[in-house]
Short mmCIF file of the C-alpha atoms (twelve columns), coordinates in Angstrom:
data_MODEL
# 
_entry.id   MODEL 
# 
loop_
_atom_site.group_PDB 
_atom_site.id 
_atom_site.type_symbol 
_atom_site.label_atom_id 
_atom_site.label_alt_id 
_atom_site.label_comp_id 
_atom_site.label_asym_id 
_atom_site.label_seq_id 
_atom_site.Cartn_x 
_atom_site.Cartn_y 
_atom_site.Cartn_z 
_atom_site.pdbx_PDB_model_num 
ATOM 1   C CA . MET A 1   22.343  85.916 19.016  1 
ATOM 2   C CA . VAL A 2   21.039  82.830 17.938  1 
ATOM 3   C CA . LEU A 3   17.774  82.328 17.601  1 
ATOM 4   C CA . ASN A 4   15.732  78.365 16.891  1 
ATOM 5   C CA . ASN A 5   12.025  77.536 16.600  1 
ATOM 6   C CA . PHE A 6   10.205  81.024 17.814  1 
ATOM 7   C CA . GLN A 7   7.365   79.649 17.527  1 
ATOM 8   C CA . LEU A 8   5.565   78.095 20.675  1 
ATOM 9   C CA . HIS A 9   2.972   75.598 21.120  1 
ATOM 10  C CA . PRO A 10  1.347   73.837 24.104  1 
ATOM 11  C CA . VAL A 11  2.711   70.236 25.089  1 
ATOM 12  C CA . GLY A 12  0.394   67.399 26.472  1 
ATOM 13  C CA . GLY A 13  0.957   64.534 28.259  1 
ATOM 14  C CA . TRP A 14  1.936   61.587 26.001  1 
ATOM 15  C CA . GLY A 15  -0.117  58.921 27.241  1 
ATOM 16  C CA . GLN A 16  -3.219  61.112 27.472  1 
ATOM 17  C CA . MET A 17  -2.750  62.505 24.321  1 
ATOM 18  C CA . GLU A 18  -2.579  59.367 22.366  1 
ATOM 19  C CA . LYS A 19  -5.834  57.712 24.141  1 
ATOM 20  C CA . LYS A 20  -7.550  60.867 23.303  1 
ATOM 21  C CA . ASN A 21  -6.528  60.718 19.395  1 
ATOM 22  C CA . LYS A 22  -7.251  56.966 19.283  1 
ATOM 23  C CA . ILE A 23  -10.699 57.852 20.577  1 
ATOM 24  C CA . THR A 24  -11.106 60.837 18.211  1 
ATOM 25  C CA . GLN A 25  -10.251 58.442 15.468  1 
ATOM 26  C CA . VAL A 26  -12.497 55.796 16.362  1 
ATOM 27  C CA . LEU A 27  -15.301 58.424 16.363  1 
ATOM 28  C CA . LEU A 28  -14.502 60.310 12.904  1 
ATOM 29  C CA . HIS A 29  -14.088 56.700 11.102  1 
ATOM 30  C CA . VAL A 30  -17.565 56.014 12.717  1 
ATOM 31  C CA . LEU A 31  -19.111 59.304 11.657  1 
ATOM 32  C CA . ALA A 32  -17.083 58.629 7.679   1 
ATOM 33  C CA . CYS A 33  -18.867 55.377 7.396   1 
ATOM 34  C CA . LEU A 34  -22.170 56.524 8.438   1 
ATOM 35  C CA . ALA A 35  -22.173 59.580 6.004   1 
ATOM 36  C CA . PHE A 36  -20.674 57.065 3.629   1 
ATOM 37  C CA . LEU A 37  -23.894 54.884 3.828   1 
ATOM 38  C CA . CYS A 38  -25.885 57.744 3.503   1 
ATOM 39  C CA . LEU A 39  -24.972 58.784 0.056   1 
ATOM 40  C CA . PRO A 40  -27.250 56.249 -1.687  1 
ATOM 41  C CA . ILE A 41  -30.214 58.061 0.166   1 
ATOM 42  C CA . LEU A 42  -28.952 61.412 -0.321  1 
ATOM 43  C CA . THR A 43  -28.500 61.047 -4.178  1 
ATOM 44  C CA . ALA A 44  -31.744 58.820 -4.387  1 
ATOM 45  C CA . PRO A 45  -34.475 59.910 -7.088  1 
ATOM 46  C CA . PRO A 46  -36.752 62.877 -5.583  1 
ATOM 47  C CA . ASP A 47  -39.694 60.644 -4.896  1 
ATOM 48  C CA . LEU A 48  -38.760 60.379 -1.159  1 
ATOM 49  C CA . ASP A 49  -41.909 58.481 -0.491  1 
ATOM 50  C CA . ASN A 50  -40.564 55.220 -2.484  1 
ATOM 51  C CA . VAL A 51  -36.295 55.742 -1.815  1 
ATOM 52  C CA . PHE A 52  -37.295 52.757 1.208   1 
ATOM 53  C CA . SER A 53  -39.462 50.763 -0.123  1 
ATOM 54  C CA . ASP A 54  -37.527 50.261 -3.628  1 
ATOM 55  C CA . TRP A 55  -34.946 47.671 -3.518  1 
ATOM 56  C CA . GLN A 56  -32.349 49.365 -5.644  1 
ATOM 57  C CA . THR A 57  -31.815 51.316 -2.301  1 
ATOM 58  C CA . TYR A 58  -30.823 48.591 -0.380  1 
ATOM 59  C CA . ARG A 59  -29.025 47.392 -3.071  1 
ATOM 60  C CA . GLU A 60  -27.136 50.626 -3.000  1 
ATOM 61  C CA . ILE A 61  -26.607 50.137 0.426   1 
ATOM 62  C CA . PHE A 62  -25.429 46.712 0.734   1 
ATOM 63  C CA . THR A 63  -23.024 47.324 -2.193  1 
ATOM 64  C CA . PHE A 64  -21.235 50.987 -0.240  1 
ATOM 65  C CA . ALA A 65  -21.204 48.285 2.955   1 
ATOM 66  C CA . LEU A 66  -19.072 46.125 0.941   1 
ATOM 67  C CA . ILE A 67  -16.678 49.117 -0.189  1 
ATOM 68  C CA . ILE A 68  -16.447 50.381 3.515   1 
ATOM 69  C CA . ILE A 69  -15.352 46.468 4.166   1 
ATOM 70  C CA . PHE A 70  -12.472 46.651 1.449   1 
ATOM 71  C CA . PHE A 71  -11.416 49.734 2.842   1 
ATOM 72  C CA . TYR A 72  -10.378 47.886 5.955   1 
ATOM 73  C CA . VAL A 73  -9.545  44.617 4.408   1 
ATOM 74  C CA . ASN A 74  -7.164  46.946 1.974   1 
ATOM 75  C CA . TYR A 75  -5.809  49.067 4.809   1 
ATOM 76  C CA . TYR A 76  -5.088  46.459 7.206   1 
ATOM 77  C CA . TYR A 77  -4.201  43.527 5.417   1 
ATOM 78  C CA . LEU A 78  -3.630  44.046 1.389   1 
ATOM 79  C CA . ILE A 79  -1.627  46.975 1.856   1 
ATOM 80  C CA . PRO A 80  0.593   45.624 4.402   1 
ATOM 81  C CA . HIS A 81  0.776   41.967 3.319   1 
ATOM 82  C CA . TYR A 82  1.280   43.051 -0.564  1 
ATOM 83  C CA . TYR A 83  1.990   46.792 -1.631  1 
ATOM 84  C CA . PHE A 84  4.316   47.414 1.444   1 
ATOM 85  C CA . ASN A 85  6.497   44.104 0.748   1 
ATOM 86  C CA . LYS A 86  6.459   44.923 -3.144  1 
ATOM 87  C CA . LYS A 87  4.259   42.059 -4.266  1 
ATOM 88  C CA . TYR A 88  2.468   44.172 -6.250  1 
ATOM 89  C CA . VAL A 89  0.566   41.906 -8.995  1 
ATOM 90  C CA . ALA A 90  -0.626  39.940 -6.076  1 
ATOM 91  C CA . PHE A 91  -1.786  43.265 -4.547  1 
ATOM 92  C CA . ALA A 92  -3.384  44.223 -8.226  1 
ATOM 93  C CA . LEU A 93  -5.243  40.636 -8.499  1 
ATOM 94  C CA . SER A 94  -6.558  41.337 -4.880  1 
ATOM 95  C CA . VAL A 95  -7.754  44.181 -5.124  1 
ATOM 96  C CA . LEU A 96  -9.370  43.042 -8.808  1 
ATOM 97  C CA . VAL A 97  -11.208 40.443 -6.741  1 
ATOM 98  C CA . CYS A 98  -12.338 42.590 -4.269  1 
ATOM 99  C CA . PHE A 99  -13.870 44.960 -6.748  1 
ATOM 100 C CA . ILE A 100 -15.903 42.062 -8.652  1 
ATOM 101 C CA . VAL A 101 -16.888 40.623 -5.027  1 
ATOM 102 C CA . VAL A 102 -18.322 44.141 -3.979  1 
ATOM 103 C CA . THR A 103 -19.591 44.804 -7.407  1 
ATOM 104 C CA . ALA A 104 -20.955 41.238 -8.276  1 
ATOM 105 C CA . ILE A 105 -22.758 40.117 -5.235  1 
ATOM 106 C CA . PRO A 106 -25.222 42.869 -4.837  1 
ATOM 107 C CA . ASN A 107 -26.234 42.501 -8.438  1 
ATOM 108 C CA . SER A 108 -26.496 38.894 -8.493  1 
ATOM 109 C CA . ILE A 109 -29.018 39.415 -5.468  1 
ATOM 110 C CA . SER A 110 -30.990 42.028 -7.597  1 
ATOM 111 C CA . ILE A 111 -31.112 39.454 -10.739 1 
ATOM 112 C CA . SER A 112 -32.238 37.045 -8.367  1 
ATOM 113 C CA . LYS A 113 -34.955 38.903 -7.599  1 
ATOM 114 C CA . ASN A 114 -35.636 40.050 -10.753 1 
ATOM 115 C CA . GLU A 115 -35.307 43.338 -9.558  1 
ATOM 116 C CA . HIS A 116 -33.685 44.854 -13.061 1 
ATOM 117 C CA . ARG A 117 -36.918 43.952 -14.185 1 
ATOM 118 C CA . GLU A 118 -39.061 45.255 -12.386 1 
ATOM 119 C CA . HIS A 119 -37.040 48.845 -11.934 1 
ATOM 120 C CA . PHE A 120 -37.097 48.833 -15.739 1 
ATOM 121 C CA . HIS A 121 -41.070 48.635 -15.959 1 
ATOM 122 C CA . ALA A 122 -41.176 50.813 -12.892 1 
ATOM 123 C CA . HIS A 123 -38.805 53.887 -14.300 1 
ATOM 124 C CA . GLY A 124 -38.431 52.956 -17.859 1 
ATOM 125 C CA . GLY A 125 -34.768 51.279 -16.873 1 
ATOM 126 C CA . PRO A 126 -32.076 51.868 -14.323 1 
ATOM 127 C CA . PHE A 127 -29.553 54.840 -15.464 1 
ATOM 128 C CA . GLY A 128 -31.311 55.070 -18.826 1 
ATOM 129 C CA . GLU A 129 -30.544 51.680 -20.346 1 
ATOM 130 C CA . HIS A 130 -32.061 50.490 -23.415 1 
ATOM 131 C CA . PRO A 131 -35.115 48.199 -22.323 1 
ATOM 132 C CA . HIS A 132 -32.490 45.172 -24.555 1 
ATOM 133 C CA . MET A 133 -30.080 45.448 -21.399 1 
ATOM 134 C CA . HIS A 134 -33.099 43.422 -19.338 1 
ATOM 135 C CA . SER A 135 -33.915 40.763 -21.587 1 
ATOM 136 C CA . HIS A 136 -32.495 37.205 -20.798 1 
ATOM 137 C CA . HIS A 137 -29.359 38.162 -22.857 1 
ATOM 138 C CA . GLY A 138 -29.089 41.596 -20.894 1 
ATOM 139 C CA . ILE A 139 -27.972 40.397 -17.908 1 
ATOM 140 C CA . ILE A 140 -23.990 40.675 -18.982 1 
ATOM 141 C CA . PRO A 141 -24.750 44.238 -20.293 1 
ATOM 142 C CA . PHE A 142 -26.399 45.022 -17.243 1 
ATOM 143 C CA . LEU A 143 -23.939 43.870 -14.696 1 
ATOM 144 C CA . PHE A 144 -21.092 45.538 -16.828 1 
ATOM 145 C CA . VAL A 145 -23.040 49.325 -15.790 1 
ATOM 146 C CA . ARG A 146 -23.874 48.316 -12.507 1 
ATOM 147 C CA . VAL A 147 -20.207 47.940 -12.509 1 
ATOM 148 C CA . LEU A 148 -19.026 51.012 -14.269 1 
ATOM 149 C CA . HIS A 149 -21.568 52.457 -11.963 1 
ATOM 150 C CA . HIS A 150 -19.674 51.900 -8.744  1 
ATOM 151 C CA . LEU A 151 -16.264 52.506 -10.373 1 
ATOM 152 C CA . VAL A 152 -15.389 55.978 -8.990  1 
ATOM 153 C CA . GLU A 153 -16.365 54.833 -5.665  1 
ATOM 154 C CA . PHE A 154 -14.119 51.699 -5.298  1 
ATOM 155 C CA . MET A 155 -11.370 53.679 -6.995  1 
ATOM 156 C CA . THR A 156 -11.899 57.010 -4.754  1 
ATOM 157 C CA . ILE A 157 -11.717 54.560 -1.329  1 
ATOM 158 C CA . PHE A 158 -9.264  52.567 -2.464  1 
ATOM 159 C CA . PHE A 159 -6.578  55.279 -3.078  1 
ATOM 160 C CA . LEU A 160 -8.003  56.896 0.227   1 
ATOM 161 C CA . SER A 161 -6.888  53.531 1.957   1 
ATOM 162 C CA . LEU A 162 -3.529  53.589 0.425   1 
ATOM 163 C CA . MET A 163 -2.652  57.005 1.180   1 
ATOM 164 C CA . MET A 164 -3.899  56.896 4.698   1 
ATOM 165 C CA . LYS A 165 -1.627  53.586 5.507   1 
ATOM 166 C CA . ILE A 166 1.411   55.455 3.608   1 
ATOM 167 C CA . ASN A 167 1.012   58.243 5.531   1 
ATOM 168 C CA . THR A 168 0.842   56.368 8.948   1 
ATOM 169 C CA . ARG A 169 3.421   53.950 8.135   1 
ATOM 170 C CA . TYR A 170 5.555   57.005 7.254   1 
ATOM 171 C CA . LYS A 171 4.621   58.671 10.677  1 
ATOM 172 C CA . THR A 172 5.663   55.132 12.370  1 
ATOM 173 C CA . VAL A 173 8.829   55.189 10.679  1 
ATOM 174 C CA . GLN A 174 9.710   58.652 11.984  1 
ATOM 175 C CA . LYS A 175 8.325   58.194 15.646  1 
ATOM 176 C CA . GLU A 176 10.591  54.900 15.481  1 
ATOM 177 C CA . LYS A 177 13.674  57.477 14.446  1 
ATOM 178 C CA . VAL A 178 12.823  60.058 17.039  1 
ATOM 179 C CA . THR A 179 12.871  57.173 19.519  1 
ATOM 180 C CA . SER A 180 16.203  55.736 18.658  1 
ATOM 181 C CA . GLU A 181 17.879  58.840 18.386  1 
ATOM 182 C CA . LEU A 182 16.212  59.967 21.916  1 
ATOM 183 C CA . SER A 183 17.901  56.810 23.219  1 
ATOM 184 C CA . TYR A 184 21.240  57.542 21.694  1 
ATOM 185 C CA . LEU A 185 21.811  60.959 22.836  1 
ATOM 186 C CA . LYS A 186 20.456  59.959 26.757  1 
ATOM 187 C CA . ALA A 187 23.100  57.062 26.664  1 
ATOM 188 C CA . GLN A 188 25.289  60.035 25.849  1 
ATOM 189 C CA . ILE A 189 24.306  62.525 28.254  1 
ATOM 190 C CA . ASN A 190 24.485  60.013 31.061  1 
ATOM 191 C CA . PRO A 191 28.487  59.319 31.280  1 
ATOM 192 C CA . HIS A 192 28.931  62.717 30.692  1 
ATOM 193 C CA . PHE A 193 26.903  63.550 33.784  1 
ATOM 194 C CA . LEU A 194 28.875  61.201 35.991  1 
ATOM 195 C CA . PHE A 195 32.328  62.347 34.380  1 
ATOM 196 C CA . ASN A 196 31.418  65.580 36.068  1 
ATOM 197 C CA . THR A 197 29.937  64.983 39.695  1 
ATOM 198 C CA . LEU A 198 32.400  62.542 39.927  1 
ATOM 199 C CA . ASN A 199 34.717  65.269 39.470  1 
ATOM 200 C CA . SER A 200 33.231  67.048 41.830  1 
ATOM 201 C CA . ILE A 201 32.965  64.684 44.525  1 
ATOM 202 C CA . TYR A 202 37.029  63.778 43.954  1 
ATOM 203 C CA . SER A 203 37.703  67.440 44.311  1 
ATOM 204 C CA . LEU A 204 36.140  67.362 47.886  1 
ATOM 205 C CA . ALA A 205 37.745  64.199 48.711  1 
ATOM 206 C CA . VAL A 206 41.515  65.782 47.797  1 
ATOM 207 C CA . LYS A 207 40.537  68.395 50.321  1 
ATOM 208 C CA . LYS A 208 39.409  66.205 52.640  1 
ATOM 209 C CA . SER A 209 36.425  68.273 52.860  1 
ATOM 210 C CA . GLU A 210 33.656  67.425 55.591  1 
ATOM 211 C CA . LYS A 211 30.829  67.574 52.983  1 
ATOM 212 C CA . THR A 212 32.131  64.735 51.092  1 
ATOM 213 C CA . PRO A 213 29.668  62.265 52.574  1 
ATOM 214 C CA . ASP A 214 26.891  64.424 51.746  1 
ATOM 215 C CA . ALA A 215 27.738  65.148 48.476  1 
ATOM 216 C CA . ILE A 216 28.302  61.261 48.244  1 
ATOM 217 C CA . VAL A 217 24.352  60.949 49.144  1 
ATOM 218 C CA . ALA A 218 23.404  63.681 46.661  1 
ATOM 219 C CA . LEU A 219 25.244  61.895 43.757  1 
ATOM 220 C CA . SER A 220 23.199  58.642 44.622  1 
ATOM 221 C CA . GLY A 221 19.905  60.849 44.702  1 
ATOM 222 C CA . MET A 222 20.601  62.427 41.158  1 
ATOM 223 C CA . MET A 223 21.960  58.539 39.655  1 
ATOM 224 C CA . ARG A 224 18.642  57.282 41.454  1 
ATOM 225 C CA . TYR A 225 16.647  59.746 39.213  1 
ATOM 226 C CA . VAL A 226 18.948  59.614 36.353  1 
ATOM 227 C CA . LEU A 227 18.114  55.880 36.101  1 
ATOM 228 C CA . ASN A 228 14.344  55.950 37.241  1 
ATOM 229 C CA . GLU A 229 13.195  58.843 35.230  1 
ATOM 230 C CA . ALA A 230 15.674  59.807 32.072  1 
ATOM 231 C CA . ASN A 231 13.532  57.227 30.454  1 
ATOM 232 C CA . ASN A 232 10.480  58.665 30.563  1 
ATOM 233 C CA . ASP A 233 9.252   61.153 28.026  1 
ATOM 234 C CA . LEU A 234 7.996   63.405 30.589  1 
ATOM 235 C CA . VAL A 235 8.670   64.038 34.614  1 
ATOM 236 C CA . PRO A 236 7.294   66.287 37.103  1 
ATOM 237 C CA . LEU A 237 8.673   69.618 36.784  1 
ATOM 238 C CA . GLU A 238 9.175   69.415 40.802  1 
ATOM 239 C CA . LYS A 239 11.792  66.380 40.559  1 
ATOM 240 C CA . GLU A 240 13.485  68.073 37.468  1 
ATOM 241 C CA . LEU A 241 13.849  70.868 39.974  1 
ATOM 242 C CA . ASP A 242 15.289  69.117 42.795  1 
ATOM 243 C CA . TYR A 243 17.637  66.907 40.778  1 
ATOM 244 C CA . ILE A 244 19.204  70.470 39.482  1 
ATOM 245 C CA . ARG A 245 18.762  71.922 43.017  1 
ATOM 246 C CA . SER A 246 20.703  68.659 44.245  1 
ATOM 247 C CA . TYR A 247 23.709  69.323 40.963  1 
ATOM 248 C CA . ILE A 248 24.309  73.053 42.010  1 
ATOM 249 C CA . ASP A 249 24.481  72.159 45.826  1 
ATOM 250 C CA . LEU A 250 27.386  69.709 44.920  1 
ATOM 251 C CA . GLN A 251 29.417  72.239 42.716  1 
ATOM 252 C CA . THR A 252 29.013  75.033 45.433  1 
ATOM 253 C CA . ASN A 253 30.311  72.430 48.128  1 
ATOM 254 C CA . ARG A 254 33.286  71.911 45.664  1 
ATOM 255 C CA . PHE A 255 33.925  75.693 44.884  1 
ATOM 256 C CA . GLY A 256 33.028  76.941 47.824  1 
ATOM 257 C CA . ASN A 257 33.426  81.013 48.680  1 
ATOM 258 C CA . THR A 258 35.357  81.182 45.477  1 
ATOM 259 C CA . LEU A 259 31.942  81.398 43.120  1 
ATOM 260 C CA . ASP A 260 29.588  83.630 43.176  1 
ATOM 261 C CA . LEU A 261 26.250  82.067 42.215  1 
ATOM 262 C CA . SER A 262 22.199  82.979 42.390  1 
ATOM 263 C CA . LEU A 263 19.614  80.499 41.984  1 
ATOM 264 C CA . ASN A 264 16.125  82.329 41.660  1 
ATOM 265 C CA . ILE A 265 13.113  79.689 41.055  1 
ATOM 266 C CA . SER A 266 9.653   81.414 41.400  1 
ATOM 267 C CA . GLY A 267 6.119   80.311 39.992  1 
ATOM 268 C CA . ILE A 268 6.456   77.382 40.065  1 
ATOM 269 C CA . GLU A 269 2.868   74.558 40.487  1 
ATOM 270 C CA . PRO A 270 2.420   70.811 40.987  1 
ATOM 271 C CA . GLY A 271 0.970   69.428 37.702  1 
ATOM 272 C CA . PHE A 272 3.305   70.308 35.324  1 
ATOM 273 C CA . GLU A 273 5.686   67.952 33.177  1 
ATOM 274 C CA . ILE A 274 8.636   68.879 31.190  1 
ATOM 275 C CA . ALA A 275 11.308  66.598 29.101  1 
ATOM 276 C CA . PRO A 276 13.761  65.098 31.960  1 
ATOM 277 C CA . LEU A 277 17.855  66.377 31.851  1 
ATOM 278 C CA . ILE A 278 16.639  69.084 29.396  1 
ATOM 279 C CA . LEU A 279 18.384  71.900 31.442  1 
ATOM 280 C CA . ILE A 280 21.067  70.636 33.189  1 
ATOM 281 C CA . SER A 281 23.716  70.572 30.419  1 
ATOM 282 C CA . PHE A 282 23.339  74.308 29.967  1 
ATOM 283 C CA . ILE A 283 24.172  74.675 33.953  1 
ATOM 284 C CA . GLU A 284 27.019  71.930 33.543  1 
ATOM 285 C CA . ASN A 285 28.255  74.436 31.022  1 
ATOM 286 C CA . ALA A 286 27.591  77.513 32.917  1 
ATOM 287 C CA . PHE A 287 30.234  75.732 35.620  1 
ATOM 288 C CA . LYS A 288 32.529  74.713 33.012  1 
ATOM 289 C CA . TYR A 289 33.046  77.712 31.636  1 
ATOM 290 C CA . GLY A 290 32.803  80.156 34.355  1 
ATOM 291 C CA . VAL A 291 33.996  78.834 37.338  1 
ATOM 292 C CA . ASN A 292 37.781  79.000 37.951  1 
ATOM 293 C CA . PRO A 293 39.018  79.294 41.768  1 
ATOM 294 C CA . GLU A 294 41.727  81.562 40.398  1 
ATOM 295 C CA . GLU A 295 39.235  84.085 38.977  1 
ATOM 296 C CA . SER A 296 36.061  86.100 39.862  1 
ATOM 297 C CA . SER A 297 33.151  83.649 39.058  1 
ATOM 298 C CA . LYS A 298 29.881  84.190 38.479  1 
ATOM 299 C CA . ILE A 299 26.740  82.111 37.449  1 
ATOM 300 C CA . SER A 300 22.919  83.364 37.580  1 
ATOM 301 C CA . ILE A 301 20.371  81.247 37.215  1 
ATOM 302 C CA . GLU A 302 16.711  81.853 36.730  1 
ATOM 303 C CA . ILE A 303 13.482  79.694 36.114  1 
ATOM 304 C CA . ASN A 304 9.967   80.745 36.298  1 
ATOM 305 C CA . LEU A 305 7.277   79.620 35.035  1 
ATOM 306 C CA . HIS A 306 3.856   81.902 34.151  1 
ATOM 307 C CA . GLY A 307 0.800   80.231 33.008  1 
ATOM 308 C CA . ASN A 308 2.378   77.329 31.205  1 
ATOM 309 C CA . GLU A 309 5.478   78.967 29.715  1 
ATOM 310 C CA . LEU A 310 8.558   78.160 31.605  1 
ATOM 311 C CA . MET A 311 11.446  80.615 31.248  1 
ATOM 312 C CA . PHE A 312 15.049  79.201 31.679  1 
ATOM 313 C CA . ARG A 313 17.916  81.951 32.196  1 
ATOM 314 C CA . ILE A 314 21.450  81.130 32.835  1 
ATOM 315 C CA . SER A 315 24.552  83.477 32.649  1 
ATOM 316 C CA . ASN A 316 27.903  83.145 33.486  1 
ATOM 317 C CA . ASN A 317 31.291  85.061 32.981  1 
ATOM 318 C CA . ILE A 318 33.760  83.199 30.618  1 
ATOM 319 C CA . VAL A 319 36.876  82.283 32.709  1 
ATOM 320 C CA . SER A 320 39.957  80.198 31.614  1 
ATOM 321 C CA . VAL A 321 39.410  76.682 31.160  1 
ATOM 322 C CA . HIS A 322 41.554  73.777 29.746  1 
ATOM 323 C CA . SER A 323 40.470  72.328 25.982  1 
ATOM 324 C CA . ASP A 324 39.739  69.075 27.210  1 
ATOM 325 C CA . ASP A 325 37.039  70.721 29.408  1 
ATOM 326 C CA . VAL A 326 35.894  72.593 27.182  1 
ATOM 327 C CA . GLU A 327 35.452  69.450 24.419  1 
ATOM 328 C CA . GLN A 328 33.856  67.619 27.256  1 
ATOM 329 C CA . THR A 329 30.968  70.285 27.808  1 
ATOM 330 C CA . GLY A 330 30.207  70.453 24.110  1 
ATOM 331 C CA . ILE A 331 29.009  67.075 23.993  1 
ATOM 332 C CA . GLY A 332 26.249  68.056 26.212  1 
ATOM 333 C CA . ILE A 333 25.310  71.394 24.874  1 
ATOM 334 C CA . GLU A 334 24.742  69.435 21.238  1 
ATOM 335 C CA . ASN A 335 23.292  66.584 22.975  1 
ATOM 336 C CA . THR A 336 20.596  69.092 24.655  1 
ATOM 337 C CA . GLN A 337 19.897  71.134 21.182  1 
ATOM 338 C CA . ALA A 338 19.283  68.128 19.612  1 
ATOM 339 C CA . ARG A 339 16.819  66.715 22.292  1 
ATOM 340 C CA . LEU A 340 14.998  70.263 21.992  1 
ATOM 341 C CA . GLN A 341 14.587  69.649 18.446  1 
ATOM 342 C CA . LEU A 342 12.934  65.842 18.511  1 
ATOM 343 C CA . LEU A 343 11.016  66.640 21.680  1 
ATOM 344 C CA . TYR A 344 9.949   70.015 21.111  1 
ATOM 345 C CA . PRO A 345 9.692   71.238 17.671  1 
ATOM 346 C CA . ALA A 346 8.247   74.447 17.016  1 
ATOM 347 C CA . ARG A 347 7.576   74.507 20.725  1 
ATOM 348 C CA . TYR A 348 10.896  76.366 21.993  1 
ATOM 349 C CA . ASN A 349 12.716  79.101 21.816  1 
ATOM 350 C CA . ILE A 350 16.232  79.783 22.457  1 
ATOM 351 C CA . ALA A 351 18.585  82.245 22.481  1 
ATOM 352 C CA . ILE A 352 22.251  81.917 22.908  1 
ATOM 353 C CA . THR A 353 24.344  85.293 23.528  1 
ATOM 354 C CA . ASP A 354 28.603  85.693 24.014  1 
ATOM 355 C CA . HIS A 355 29.086  89.162 24.510  1 
ATOM 356 C CA . ASP A 356 31.216  91.660 26.817  1 
ATOM 357 C CA . ASN A 357 32.944  88.192 28.270  1 
ATOM 358 C CA . GLU A 358 29.533  87.182 29.414  1 
ATOM 359 C CA . TYR A 359 27.717  84.021 28.162  1 
ATOM 360 C CA . THR A 360 23.788  83.668 28.483  1 
ATOM 361 C CA . VAL A 361 21.153  81.119 27.503  1 
ATOM 362 C CA . LEU A 362 17.619  81.941 27.507  1 
ATOM 363 C CA . LEU A 363 15.187  79.363 26.813  1 
ATOM 364 C CA . ILE A 364 11.490  79.230 26.834  1 
ATOM 365 C CA . LEU A 365 9.377   75.918 26.892  1 
ATOM 366 C CA . LYS A 366 5.478   75.551 26.718  1 
ATOM 367 C CA . LEU A 367 4.583   72.803 29.231  1 
ATOM 368 C CA . LYS A 368 1.513   71.012 30.100  1 
# 
């Protein structure tokens, strides 16, 4: 027995989920900015009556607002244009200029208002500096102390924006990789599907069966489904099941009474979605390995939806097949397992057994 990814988690609609994530991110950014701007008030001296009448408080809030602006400038411009392009010298100089601007502008306003002297006379000097720092020759030391005072906040925001941007870029690269891999896998699935279904219709035509026109119409509907829905991340579960029924009808028309087939679909409710063509390869596999007109052939398919958990179970007895057919079947199964890993990471449970001349696949998916 082979077991993969036993953990199960719900899967949501991608478009709606992305919209909710964006709204959540905006709200988190707004709350984080407001909390950051409140730090000067929360860390102010215990004399709360003078907090909003003291110029120093407004200067601190203004400085923190500039640091927030630097965060977004660094996140959206400096890191993508300089850091990711390996222009490290330009990146470092840009960050340094931003730091000088962030610390110099508020303090230059303070000096123009002689705030450093007023604060010194009222409180004995800001941050406990010696009185000589507030003389005419003490402006530079005063600015130096102010620069050091905001260095920690600035560097914290700098590294935070850098780590967030690197993490976002990594996720984007991984998503693009998944998209390209899925496109490749789907491109492999479609020719495999066409190869098998055309073989089925060819068998009916050779027998001059009256069911050949109906089979061609069924194939047309199936191909339309593949062309219209295969590029979507999710499709309605009912459409996927209709596609499966059409494929099974096509195959039963081909093999007739030589095949003992049972199909049981229950518990299906509207509104659920599933990745397109995620189940068909297992069914193709059962017809490839489990059907031979010269032997006793039996296939059992069960699809049940309980809550939001889809249970898919298919079993077939193993019959003699040509080696070429086995090779073609392997392509579809490998693709499906790869798509499960990409589309439902840690959201599916699959068990495959090969025992007593019977091959069984049990797949459990969490749907929307």
